[in-house]
C-alpha positions in Angstrom: -34.8 1.4 -34.0 -31.2 2.1 -35.0 -31.0 4.9 -32.6 -32.0 2.7 -29.6 -29.6 0.0 -30.9 -26.7 2.5 -30.9 -27.6 3.7 -27.4 -27.7 0.1 -26.1 -24.4 -0.7 -27.8 -22.8 2.4 -26.3 -24.1 1.5 -22.8 -22.7 -2.0 -23.1 -19.3 -0.6 -24.1 -19.3 1.7 -21.1 -20.2 -1.2 -18.8 -17.5 -3.4 -20.2 -14.9 -0.6 -19.9 -15.8 0.2 -16.3 -15.8 -3.5 -15.3 -12.6 -4.5 -17.1 -10.5 -1.4 -16.9 -11.6 1.1 -14.3 -12.5 -1.1 -11.3 -9.3 -3.2 -11.4 -7.1 -0.1 -11.9 -8.6 1.7 -8.9 -8.4 -1.4 -6.8 -4.7 -1.9 -7.6 -3.8 1.6 -6.6 -4.6 1.1 -3.0 -3.0 -1.7 -1.0 -2.0 -2.3 2.5 1.3 -4.1 3.1 1.7 -6.0 6.4 4.8 -7.1 8.2 4.5 -9.5 11.1 7.3 -10.7 13.4 7.6 -13.9 15.5 5.9 -12.2 18.5 2.8 -11.3 16.3 3.5 -7.6 16.4 2.2 -6.0 13.2 3.1 -2.9 11.2 1.0 -2.0 8.2 1.5 0.6 5.5 -1.1 1.8 3.0 0.1 2.6 -0.6 -1.9 4.9 -2.8 -0.7 6.2 -6.2 2.9 5.2 -5.7 3.1 7.1 -2.4 3.1 5.8 1.2 -0.2 7.2 2.4 -0.1 6.3 6.1 1.1 3.8 8.6 -1.6 2.0 10.6 -1.0 1.8 14.3 1.9 4.2 14.1 2.6 7.9 14.4 3.6 10.1 11.4 6.3 12.7 12.1 7.5 13.8 8.7 7.4 12.9 5.0 10.8 11.3 4.9 10.5 9.1 8.0 7.9 7.6 10.2 7.9 6.3 13.7 6.4 3.1 15.0 5.9 2.1 18.6 6.9 -1.4 19.7 6.9 -2.2 23.4 6.2 1.5 24.1 9.5 2.5 22.5 9.6 4.8 19.6 11.4 3.4 16.5 12.2 5.2 13.3 11.1 3.4 10.2 13.0 4.3 7.0 12.2 2.9 3.6 15.1 2.4 1.2 12.9 2.1 -1.9 9.6 3.5 -3.1 6.6 1.2 -3.5 4.4 1.1 -6.5 0.8 -0.1 -6.8 2.0 -2.9 -9.1 0.6 -6.3 -8.2 4.0 -7.9 -8.8 5.4 -6.2 -5.6 6.1 -9.0 -3.1 8.0 -7.1 -0.4 9.1 -3.7 0.7 12.3 -3.4 2.7 12.5 -1.0 5.6 14.9 -0.4 8.5 13.9 0.0 12.1 16.4 2.5 13.6 16.9 3.6 17.2 19.7 6.0 18.3 21.1 6.0 14.7 21.7 2.2 14.9 19.8 -0.1 12.6 17.9 -2.5 14.8 16.4 -4.7 12.2 15.6 -4.9 8.5 11.9 -5.6 8.0 9.9 -6.6 5.0 6.3 -6.0 4.1 5.7 -9.4 2.7 2.1 -9.3 1.5 -0.9 -7.0 1.0 -4.4 -7.1 2.3 -7.0 -6.2 -0.2 
């Protein structure tokens, strides 16, 4: 009887650990930040393990910079800070650059889960 009790206790501990620790941690590592302008154009970026994983609806050209297409014009998107999977992140600042001139500063204001 004690053997079955220990097994049941161990199983409950594993279930609690997975539910309380593992699932929220994995969920917090992967977020999509979305920026939206007044014309309802959207640029999204996925963050995974502190790294920018990919841009949605954009073309990746290199590790240090990405390119987005707005009105069929290629714009360079440069981040001035790294993002973390911390839930306290409210915005990520980036610059849209064309012909070495900063066109606009944009912010990824929220994330979609």
